[in-house]
N, C-alpha and C positions, 0 to 999 in steps of 0.2 A: 436576451442574443440569441433566448432560446428559439422565441418566433419567425425570426427573420428565417432559423435554419430546416423550421416544419417547414416554411414555403420555401423555402426552397428546394428541398427533398421533394414536393409534390407537384411544383413544378417544375422540375426537372422530370417525375416521375411521367408529368399529363403528356411532356415533350418527349417524350420518352412513345409512347401512345400513339400522337401525333404521326413523328417519323413514320413506325411502323405501320400506323394505319395507310401512310404514304404511298408509302412502298408496299400494300397488297393493293391496294388502289393500281397500278404502274404495274406491277404483276400482272395483275387479272385484267389490265385493256390491253396488253402485252399478248394474253394470251387470246384471248378476244381475236381482235387481229390479224392475229396466227391464222384464225378460221374463217373469217372475213374474204380474203386474201388469196384462200387453198382452198382446193375440193379436198384434200389430205384427208386419210380421219382420227391418224393418231398425232399430239400435242410434242411438239420436241421435248423430249428428259429434262435439258437443259430449260424452258421454259416452266415446264411442272415445279421442277425441284424449285427454280425461284420464287414461286405463291406457295408452296412447302413450306420455304426457308421463313419467309412473309412475313405469312398465315400462326408460325411456330412463335417469331419472334413478338407476334400481337397477343399472341396470348398468354406468353410470358411477361410481357408490358404491363399487359392489365393485371396478370395475377401478382407482378409484386405491389402494381399500385393496391389492390386489393387490400395485401399483407398491409404496407403502410396506415390506411386510412384505420387497421381494426385493431393494429400498432396502438394508434391516438384515441379508441375508442367510439371512434367516426364513423356514423351508417355506407355501409356500402354502395 
């Protein structure tokens, strides 16, 4: 059962990275769309906060995946 558990953990970690990357993409596209639609010089704070949170989650997910691989002695 240990190999299945390892695969499940790795699959969950990769899925977390993929979800976070999609959220970064969506937040970035929304911000880009804002600037294309308006000549306003500053981005709305909520859009910036969403992008910041998404980027932070992506970094956290990648760090967790790296730690998982390091615990198993696999190259990062």
